[in-house]
TORPA-709268 format. One record per residue (C-alpha): residue in three letters; x, y, z. Coordinates in steps of 0.05 Angstrom, whole numbers, padded with zeros to 5 digits, always signed. Layout:
<recs>
ALAXYZ/...
</recs>
This chain:
<recs>
UNK-00866-00306+00371/UNK-00888-00261+00314/UNK-00861-00198+00347/UNK-00796-00234+00363/UNK-00788-00255+00290/UNK-00807-00187+00263/UNK-00759-00150+00308/UNK-00762-00077+00327/UNK-00793-00040+00268/UNK-00783-00102+00225/UNK-00707-00103+00237/UNK-00699-00178+00237/UNK-00739-00189+00174/UNK-00699-00134+00139/UNK-00634-00167+00161/UNK-00657-00234+00132/UNK-00679-00200+00067/UNK-00611-00166+00061/UNK-00571-00230+00075/UNK-00610-00273+00026/UNK-00635-00222-00024/UNK-00705-00245-00012/UNK-00772-00210+00001/UNK-00808-00226+00066/UNK-00876-00203+00093/UNK-00934-00232+00132/UNK-00997-00253+00096/UNK-01066-00236+00120/UNK-01108-00297+00138/UNK-01184-00296+00128/UNK-01209-00319+00197/UNK-01273-00345+00165/UNK-01237-00388+00113/UNK-01166-00403+00138/UNK-01121-00452+00101/UNK-01118-00523+00126/UNK-01075-00535+00188/UNK-01074-00460+00203/UNK-01105-00433+00267/UNK-01114-00358+00254/UNK-01118-00345+00328/UNK-01048-00373+00341/UNK-01011-00374+00275/UNK-00987-00322+00224/UNK-00963-00338+00154/UNK-00896-00309+00131/UNK-00885-00306+00056/UNK-00814-00311+00028/UNK-00802-00293-00045/UNK-00738-00307-00084/UNK-00703-00363-00121/UNK-00703-00432-00090/UNK-00635-00428-00055/UNK-00646-00358-00027/UNK-00716-00376-00003/UNK-00688-00437+00033/UNK-00633-00397+00066/UNK-00682-00345+00091/UNK-00731-00399+00113/UNK-00678-00434+00155/UNK-00657-00368+00186/UNK-00729-00354+00208/UNK-00737-00426+00233/UNK-00674-00417+00275/UNK-00704-00355+00306/UNK-00770-00388+00321/UNK-00733-00447+00352/UNK-00698-00399+00400/UNK-00765-00371+00422/UNK-00800-00439+00423/UNK-00748-00494+00435/UNK-00767-00559+00401/UNK-00818-00527+00354/UNK-00782-00555+00293/UNK-00732-00604+00324/UNK-00771-00642+00377/UNK-00772-00707+00336/UNK-00716-00691+00288/UNK-00652-00733+00283/UNK-00596-00746+00234/UNK-00622-00750+00163/UNK-00588-00757+00095/UNK-00628-00745+00032/UNK-00617-00789-00028/UNK-00630-00731-00076/UNK-00571-00712-00121/UNK-00598-00642-00130/UNK-00617-00590-00077/UNK-00643-00620-00013/UNK-00634-00615+00062/UNK-00595-00662+00108/UNK-00595-00656+00183/UNK-00541-00671+00235/UNK-00553-00669+00310/UNK-00500-00631+00349/UNK-00487-00651+00421/UNK-00501-00596+00471/UNK-00428-00592+00495/UNK-00404-00585+00422/UNK-00455-00532+00401/UNK-00418-00469+00422/UNK-00354-00494+00390/UNK-00391-00511+00325/UNK-00424-00443+00324/UNK-00364-00398+00338/UNK-00364-00326+00360/UNK-00420-00290+00325/UNK-00433-00353+00284/UNK-00364-00347+00251/UNK-00350-00422+00251/UNK-00417-00440+00221/UNK-00408-00387+00167/UNK-00338-00413+00152/UNK-00363-00483+00140/UNK-00419-00456+00096/UNK-00371-00415+00053/UNK-00320-00470+00044/UNK-00371-00524+00026/UNK-00416-00477-00014/UNK-00474-00508+00025/UNK-00525-00469+00065/UNK-00510-00487+00138/UNK-00559-00464+00191/UNK-00567-00488+00263/UNK-00640-00495+00282/UNK-00636-00511+00356/UNK-00580-00562+00362/UNK-00593-00591+00294/UNK-00550-00570+00235/UNK-00591-00562+00171/UNK-00549-00570+00109/UNK-00581-00548+00043/UNK-00548-00557-00025/UNK-00531-00610-00076/UNK-00510-00679-00052/UNK-00436-00661-00062/UNK-00443-00596-00023/UNK-00481-00630+00033/UNK-00430-00686+00037/UNK-00373-00635+00043/UNK-00409-00595+00096/UNK-00420-00657+00138/UNK-00347-00678+00132/UNK-00322-00608+00150/UNK-00368-00606+00210/UNK-00345-00675+00233/UNK-00271-00656+00226/UNK-00284-00591+00263/UNK-00315-00627+00322/UNK-00259-00678+00321/UNK-00210-00621+00331/UNK-00245-00603+00396/UNK-00232-00671+00425/UNK-00157-00664+00409/UNK-00163-00729+00370/UNK-00114-00730+00311/UNK-00148-00719+00244/UNK-00127-00761+00184/UNK-00158-00744+00117/UNK-00145-00781+00052/UNK-00135-00717+00013/UNK-00097-00744-00047/UNK-00156-00751-00093/UNK-00200-00695-00067/UNK-00217-00638-00114/UNK-00236-00590-00058/UNK-00169-00592-00021/UNK-00100-00559-00027/UNK-00043-00587+00015/UNK+00017-00548+00039/UNK+00074-00584+00075/UNK+00091-00537+00132/UNK+00160-00545+00166/UNK+00154-00555+00241/UNK+00193-00490+00250/UNK+00139-00452+00213/UNK+00077-00482+00245/UNK+00075-00429+00300/UNK+00080-00373+00248/UNK+00022-00403+00208/UNK-00024-00424+00264/UNK-00013-00363+00307/UNK-00030-00358+00382/UNK-00089-00403+00397/UNK-00100-00414+00323/UNK-00113-00341+00309/UNK-00068-00342+00248/UNK-00107-00398+00214/UNK-00173-00365+00233/UNK-00150-00301+00200/UNK-00130-00339+00136/UNK-00198-00374+00135/UNK-00235-00308+00144/UNK-00196-00273+00089/UNK-00202-00330+00039/UNK-00270-00362+00055/UNK-00236-00429+00067/UNK-00233-00483+00121/UNK-00162-00501+00144/UNK-00129-00546+00194/UNK-00062-00582+00205/UNK-00069-00657+00199/UNK-00040-00706+00249/UNK-00017-00705+00321/UNK+00032-00656+00351/UNK+00097-00696+00345/UNK+00167-00685+00321/UNK+00155-00694+00247/UNK+00196-00647+00204/UNK+00134-00628+00164/UNK+00060-00627+00174/UNK+00007-00625+00120/UNK-00038-00563+00124/UNK-00104-00578+00090/UNK-00143-00521+00057/UNK-00215-00534+00036/UNK-00258-00490-00009/UNK-00265-00472-00082/UNK-00202-00467-00125/UNK-00197-00391-00126/UNK-00206-00385-00050/UNK-00156-00441-00037/UNK-00104-00406-00080/UNK-00112-00342-00040/UNK-00107-00382+00025/UNK-00044-00415-00002/UNK-00011-00348-00014/UNK-00030-00324+00056/UNK+00001-00387+00086/UNK+00065-00377+00046/UNK+00069-00306+00071/UNK+00063-00328+00143/UNK+00115-00383+00132/UNK+00162-00330+00105/UNK+00161-00292+00170/UNK+00214-00338+00198/UNK+00264-00314+00146/UNK+00308-00253+00156/UNK+00307-00198+00105/UNK+00352-00222+00049/UNK+00394-00159+00047/UNK+00407-00150+00121/UNK+00470-00193+00125/UNK+00489-00184+00197/UNK+00489-00109+00195/UNK+00455-00073+00252/UNK+00406-00018+00236/UNK+00399+00050+00267/UNK+00429+00029+00333/UNK+00497+00019+00300/UNK+00507-00051+00328/UNK+00531-00064+00258/UNK+00590-00101+00232/UNK+00594-00161+00278/UNK+00521-00179+00267/UNK+00495-00135+00323/UNK+00422-00119+00327/UNK+00432-00044+00335/UNK+00400-00037+00402/UNK+00440+00024+00421/UNK+00409+00091+00405/UNK+00444+00123+00347/UNK+00447+00198+00342/UNK+00428+00190+00268/UNK+00361+00159+00285/UNK+00331+00222+00313/UNK+00359+00264+00257/UNK+00323+00221+00206/UNK+00259+00206+00242/UNK+00220+00221+00179/UNK+00246+00155+00152/UNK+00280+00181+00089/UNK+00346+00145+00099/UNK+00333+00079+00134/UNK+00304+00067+00203/UNK+00242+00105+00222/UNK+00174+00074+00211/UNK+00172+00005+00180/UNK+00125+00011+00121/UNK+00123-00064+00107/UNK+00048-00066+00117/UNK+00039-00015+00061/UNK+00087-00046+00013/UNK+00064-00026-00057/UNK+00111-00022-00116/UNK+00109+00026-00174/UNK+00149-00014-00225/UNK+00119-00051-00284/UNK+00050-00081-00285/UNK+00039-00143-00327/UNK-00008-00130-00385/UNK-00031-00195-00418/UNK-00015-00199-00493/UNK-00019-00250-00548/UNK+00056-00262-00539/UNK+00047-00286-00468/UNK+00068-00356-00449/UNK+00075-00391-00382/UNK+00137-00426-00356/UNK+00124-00477-00302/UNK+00172-00511-00254/UNK+00164-00550-00190/UNK+00176-00514-00124/UNK+00174-00537-00052/UNK+00127-00505-00003/UNK+00187-00479+00037/UNK+00218-00447-00025/UNK+00150-00419-00045/UNK+00144-00386+00023/UNK+00213-00354+00017/UNK+00195-00330-00053/UNK+00131-00298-00028/UNK+00166-00263+00030/UNK+00133-00233+00091/UNK+00067-00203+00070/UNK+00081-00225-00002/UNK+00131-00168-00010/UNK+00186-00209-00045/UNK+00140-00235-00100/UNK+00110-00166-00109/UNK+00178-00134-00120/UNK+00198-00187-00172/UNK+00132-00177-00208/UNK+00142-00101-00208/UNK+00214-00104-00233/UNK+00204-00159-00285/UNK+00135-00143-00311/UNK+00116-00217-00309/UNK+00059-00249-00270/UNK+00082-00300-00217/UNK+00037-00351-00185/UNK+00049-00413-00142/UNK-00004-00468-00150/UNK-00003-00539-00125/UNK+00072-00543-00119/UNK+00085-00509-00186/UNK+00116-00442-00199/UNK+00082-00406-00258/UNK+00116-00347-00292/UNK+00073-00314-00346/UNK+00093-00260-00395/UNK+00129-00248-00460/UNK+00198-00278-00470/UNK+00236-00218-00442/UNK+00191-00212-00381/UNK+00197-00286-00365/UNK+00272-00285-00372/UNK+00277-00226-00325/UNK+00231-00258-00274/UNK+00269-00324-00276/UNK+00335-00288-00265/UNK+00308-00247-00206/UNK+00277-00309-00175/UNK+00344-00346-00178/UNK+00380-00286-00147/UNK+00329-00280-00091/UNK+00330-00354-00076/UNK+00406-00353-00075/UNK+00402-00306-00016/UNK+00378-00364+00027/UNK+00448-00392+00024/UNK+00485-00327+00037/UNK+00513-00269-00003/UNK+00497-00270-00077/UNK+00553-00281-00127/UNK+00541-00245-00192/UNK+00587-00261-00250/UNK+00597-00217-00312/UNK+00563-00156-00284/UNK+00574-00117-00349/UNK+00530-00166-00388/UNK+00467-00148-00350/UNK+00432-00090-00386/UNK+00382-00083-00328/UNK+00435-00074-00274/UNK+00469-00015-00240/UNK+00521-00024-00185/UNK+00536+00027-00130/UNK+00600+00022-00090/UNK+00581+00032-00017/UNK+00638+00048+00032/UNK+00640-00004+00087/UNK+00625+00045+00143/UNK+00562+00069+00107/UNK+00533+00000+00092/UNK+00494-00005+00157/UNK+00468+00066+00147/UNK+00447+00052+00076/UNK+00415-00015+00093/UNK+00373+00014+00150/UNK+00343-00025+00206/UNK+00325-00094+00179/UNK+00335-00068+00109/UNK+00282-00014+00117/UNK+00317+00038+00074/UNK+00330-00010+00017/UNK+00257-00031+00019/UNK+00236+00041+00015/UNK+00279+00052-00047/UNK+00252-00012-00079/UNK+00181+00011-00066/UNK+00191+00082-00091/UNK+00225+00063-00156/UNK+00201-00008-00171/UNK+00271-00037-00167/UNK+00306-00097-00135/UNK+00365-00082-00090/UNK+00415-00127-00054/UNK+00488-00131-00039/UNK+00531-00177-00081/UNK+00594-00213-00057/UNK+00578-00184+00011/UNK+00628-00189+00068/UNK+00603-00169+00136/UNK+00675-00167+00162/UNK+00697-00115+00111/UNK+00749-00066+00134/UNK+00730+00007+00141/UNK+00768+00028+00078/UNK+00735-00025+00035/UNK+00672-00019-00006/UNK+00612-00065-00016/UNK+00575-00070-00082/UNK+00500-00056-00082/UNK+00464-00085-00143/UNK+00403-00048-00169/UNK+00359-00084-00220/UNK+00303-00051-00260/UNK+00288-00006-00319/UNK+00338+00049-00335/UNK+00299+00108-00306/UNK+00278+00068-00244/UNK+00350+00044-00232/UNK+00376+00115-00237/UNK+00326+00140-00187/UNK+00344+00085-00138/UNK+00418+00097-00151/UNK+00413+00171-00136/UNK+00373+00158-00073/UNK+00427+00111-00048/UNK+00481+00160-00068/UNK+00446+00215-00028/UNK+00445+00170+00034/UNK+00520+00154+00026/UNK+00536+00228+00016/UNK+00499+00244+00080/UNK+00539+00193+00119/UNK+00605+00212+00085/UNK+00601+00284+00059/UNK+00639+00294-00006/UNK+00641+00220-00024/UNK+00607+00232-00091/UNK+00605+00308-00098/UNK+00680+00316-00091/UNK+00690+00268-00149/UNK+00634+00297-00192/UNK+00656+00370-00181/UNK+00705+00361-00238/UNK+00649+00342-00288/UNK+00609+00391-00330/UNK+00544+00413-00299/UNK+00505+00400-00363/UNK+00508+00341-00410/UNK+00493+00359-00483/UNK+00466+00290-00498/UNK+00394+00288-00522/UNK+00379+00220-00492/UNK+00376+00198-00420/UNK+00432+00228-00379/UNK+00446+00269-00317/UNK+00458+00344-00305/UNK+00475+00376-00239/UNK+00455+00443-00209/UNK+00490+00477-00151/UNK+00444+00493-00093/UNK+00465+00551-00049/UNK+00471+00536+00024/UNK+00415+00584+00046/UNK+00368+00557-00008/UNK+00375+00483+00007/UNK+00316+00472+00054/UNK+00274+00518+00011/UNK+00288+00475-00050/UNK+00276+00411-00011/UNK+00211+00424+00024/UNK+00179+00390+00082/UNK+00188+00316+00073/UNK+00221+00330+00006/UNK+00154+00355-00021/UNK+00182+00411-00064/UNK+00236+00367-00095/UNK+00184+00314-00112/UNK+00137+00366-00140/UNK+00190+00393-00188/UNK+00207+00321-00208/UNK+00135+00304-00225/UNK+00122+00368-00264/UNK+00187+00365-00304/UNK+00187+00289-00316/UNK+00259+00285-00292/UNK+00288+00244-00236/UNK+00312+00294-00184/UNK+00354+00279-00122/UNK+00395+00325-00078/UNK+00464+00297-00064/UNK+00502+00342-00017/UNK+00490+00412-00044/UNK+00479+00390-00115/UNK+00413+00375-00150/UNK+00423+00315-00196/UNK+00374+00318-00254/UNK+00366+00254-00294/UNK+00324+00247-00356/UNK+00322+00265-00429/UNK+00349+00333-00448/UNK+00281+00368-00450/UNK+00264+00338-00381/UNK+00331+00361-00352/UNK+00322+00430-00382/UNK+00252+00438-00352/UNK+00277+00414-00284/UNK+00334+00465-00285/UNK+00286+00522-00304/UNK+00234+00503-00252/UNK+00287+00501-00197/UNK+00314+00568-00221/UNK+00246+00601-00216/UNK+00237+00568-00148/UNK+00301+00599-00122/UNK+00283+00666-00153/UNK+00218+00668-00115/UNK+00257+00675-00050/UNK+00284+00744-00069/UNK+00234+00776-00115/UNK+00180+00767-00168/UNK+00189+00717-00225/UNK+00175+00737-00297/UNK+00171+00681-00349/UNK+00170+00686-00425/UNK+00116+00633-00433/UNK+00089+00650-00502/UNK+00129+00597-00538/UNK+00129+00543-00485/UNK+00090+00478-00492/UNK+00094+00458-00418/UNK+00052+00514-00388/UNK-00020+00535-00380/UNK-00033+00607-00362/UNK-00094+00621-00319/UNK-00113+00694-00310/UNK-00135+00703-00238/UNK-00173+00766-00217/UNK-00133+00804-00165/UNK-00187+00797-00112/UNK-00187+00721-00121/UNK-00112+00711-00114/UNK-00113+00702-00038/UNK-00170+00652-00041/UNK-00137+00612-00097/UNK-00069+00607-00063/UNK-00097+00596+00007/UNK-00066+00607+00075/UNK+00009+00604+00068/UNK-00001+00576-00002/UNK-00033+00513+00025/UNK-00090+00513-00024/UNK-00044+00520-00084/UNK+00003+00467-00057/UNK-00056+00419-00049/UNK-00072+00429-00123/UNK+00001+00416-00141/UNK+00002+00353-00099/UNK-00063+00327-00128/UNK-00045+00341-00201/UNK+00031+00333-00204/UNK+00042+00404-00227/UNK+00085+00464-00208/UNK+00046+00530-00201/UNK+00060+00601-00182/UNK+00034+00671-00196/UNK+00079+00710-00242/UNK+00101+00778-00217/UNK+00086+00810-00151/UNK+00019+00802-00119/UNK+00021+00871-00089/UNK+00027+00904-00157/UNK-00038+00946-00159/UNK-00033+00957-00234/UNK-00033+00884-00255/UNK-00103+00855-00256/UNK-00116+00799-00271/UNK-00053+00763-00250/UNK-00025+00705-00291/UNK-00021+00640-00252/UNK+00028+00594-00288/UNK+00015+00518-00286/UNK+00073+00474-00308/UNK+00071+00399-00322/UNK+00045+00352-00376/UNK-00019+00369-00413/UNK-00065+00323-00374/UNK-00039+00345-00306/UNK-00044+00419-00326/UNK-00116+00409-00348/UNK-00135+00377-00282/UNK-00101+00433-00243/UNK-00134+00487-00286/UNK-00203+00457-00273/UNK-00192+00456-00198/UNK-00168+00528-00197/UNK-00224+00552-00241/UNK-00274+00523-00192/UNK-00241+00563-00136/UNK-00244+00627-00176/UNK-00317+00614-00193/UNK-00333+00602-00120/UNK-00300+00667-00099/UNK-00337+00707-00153/UNK-00405+00675-00139/UNK-00402+00680-00064/UNK-00370+00749-00064/UNK-00336+00761+00003/UNK-00300+00698+00027/UNK-00265+00696+00094/UNK-00191+00703+00076/UNK-00168+00708+00148/UNK-00109+00662+00145/UNK-00129+00638+00076/UNK-00111+00703+00042/UNK-00046+00670+00025/UNK-00002+00731+00040/UNK+00063+00715+00076/UNK+00135+00734+00071/UNK+00175+00707+00013/UNK+00159+00704-00060/UNK+00158+00628-00058/UNK+00089+00633-00028/UNK+00059+00657-00094/UNK+00019+00707-00053/UNK+00060+00758-00019/UNK+00063+00790+00049/UNK+00101+00852+00070/UNK+00164+00862+00108/UNK+00139+00830+00171/UNK+00107+00770+00137/UNK+00036+00793+00152/UNK-00023+00771+00111/UNK-00053+00821+00061/UNK-00128+00818+00059/UNK-00125+00852-00009/UNK-00076+00894-00049/UNK-00096+00960-00016/UNK-00097+00940+00057/UNK-00039+00939+00105/UNK-00007+00875+00129/UNK-00043+00844+00188/UNK-00005+00820+00248/UNK+00064+00823+00216/UNK+00128+00835+00254/UNK+00185+00880+00233/UNK+00222+00842+00180/UNK+00290+00867+00157/UNK+00287+00840+00086/UNK+00240+00865+00033/UNK+00223+00793+00016/UNK+00215+00744+00072/UNK+00211+00776+00140/UNK+00212+00739+00205/UNK+00140+00716+00197/UNK+00152+00697+00126/UNK+00151+00639+00079/UNK+00157+00568+00092/UNK+00119+00528+00044/UNK+00178+00483+00034/UNK+00230+00480+00088/UNK+00191+00504+00148/UNK+00232+00566+00163/UNK+00239+00638+00142/UNK+00269+00637+00073/UNK+00321+00690+00088/UNK+00372+00688+00144/UNK+00358+00618+00172/UNK+00402+00557+00175/UNK+00389+00515+00112/UNK+00390+00450+00150/UNK+00350+00473+00209/UNK+00281+00454+00184/UNK+00294+00407+00125/UNK+00238+00359+00120/UNK+00280+00299+00101/UNK+00351+00322+00113/UNK+00394+00326+00176/UNK+00379+00375+00232/
</recs>
């Protein structure tokens, strides 16, 4: 038995020590003077050190193992027992043989569940459940075990839960029971596992409109389980903003499901404008985050479980979006809705909650639109509504997630004529709303070219206002994909570095922000375009948005990396815009200035990363630059190849493997950091990462 208990190389004892944070080892017995009742020829003594509760847990685990090896060693004459002690003690409950596997669960999962929910140590020694804890904990564990075994017999369970302090009750509509319970109860098991609770639906399977779902455990765990149940209940609801419009399949206006294959779907497979991959499982909003202050108060109001489930939304997405947009904290506890924050945050949250709940009854009516200072409205042409909505609202969800906003149609009419418009409401902070608005405008412009740009072409390209406003910048046709980048990476990079909101609508870049932000964005884009045709020189002496890093000429290729990938990785990680000023192949310029643009903290982070690369190159001497030398056609690479787009190993060696390019900058093997095609002479839409093919 000793070797069985010890395990291979002490593995079992180590496992017990780890589980119970105890110390276990065998004691040596003096064969000439053994303790009473110890036969040194047949018995070894195992010492267990730790506090009382941990020692008892480890002891029961070892007893269970011994009982497996020697059935009846501890349980031969053991029956049901209930201690009268109020404090820690052990009760025992005999489990029938045909119930044992059910009470244990796969890998002991059911036993562990009962233990976590009751806060009582539950261990099965043979077919006897040992329950260690206070009298209250032992009593709960016995009740939970009895209810569990009662479920196996299919006998209806009736619990007087009204006055219990270890139970939360949710009235689940009969239409939602399947969503909550899941196939063969897998849904409830998942909730129990995630929340350390014990849950079951009370009563027989009949036609009652509602069934009480009982959740047992400590208060914090029950609250988590309650939220998980609400999220599952919400799965029966449709997305609030998909009012009968089909998604990518174009089933559309008569409530079709869009099963047909739309030609637009393949063109936007990257999921920029609706359709594509559903990111609901990764729904995380930017938006506001509630920061507790002394001005916080909590508004409470009653809410039904069905309404609470709708407010949570599938996966909790609806509540998360309201929290992100309002800045308030929102909780549902014991049938009460709690909204916590300062006065402004609470008012915003209450308004958004009412608007969301109104969607259960149909299209939202919004009176006095001009009186809402947190609202922007976009007129969407009827034939673009399905496109803008996306499959099951996927595009609108993406916009909400990216900008921390709340979007839905108001006064929506799914039978609108083709020449009519629908109004899309966007709630949130000014900058967030503008970002969402521009994203939606870009999608509409894609569906109906000229819808916005034809109107805006009569406006000045620059707004002289110092505050938040919008400028526009014309993007040449052959520079569009270059300015966009794969998956929009270049556009996003310029936006992060400049601090402006940047969106490409048609062949215009819309730049929204304060005047300094708009100016920086315009300059960065100008330098970006200039890189396509030649070296960029910047008068950076008087600028406060740049850090200049002098890079030794023989380190340039290593710093920029193969096709600029290394430098792009730094930009992505730090939110900066970087390039080497002047031509890399200039043999008389050493070191070469690498310009880092962005806010001070981001520039510092980028500088530190780049300095480490330079140091590595200088310390290690020769570093394999095959493919990582960074040379390739097009100045946009920040490390430059020759006419054929070959890679320079250093400034004095010929291009390697390049073809015969016709242009001085950007031959056939040249640049595409951003759009995925040669920067000169290719179709601007051919390789756009998040634009039409």
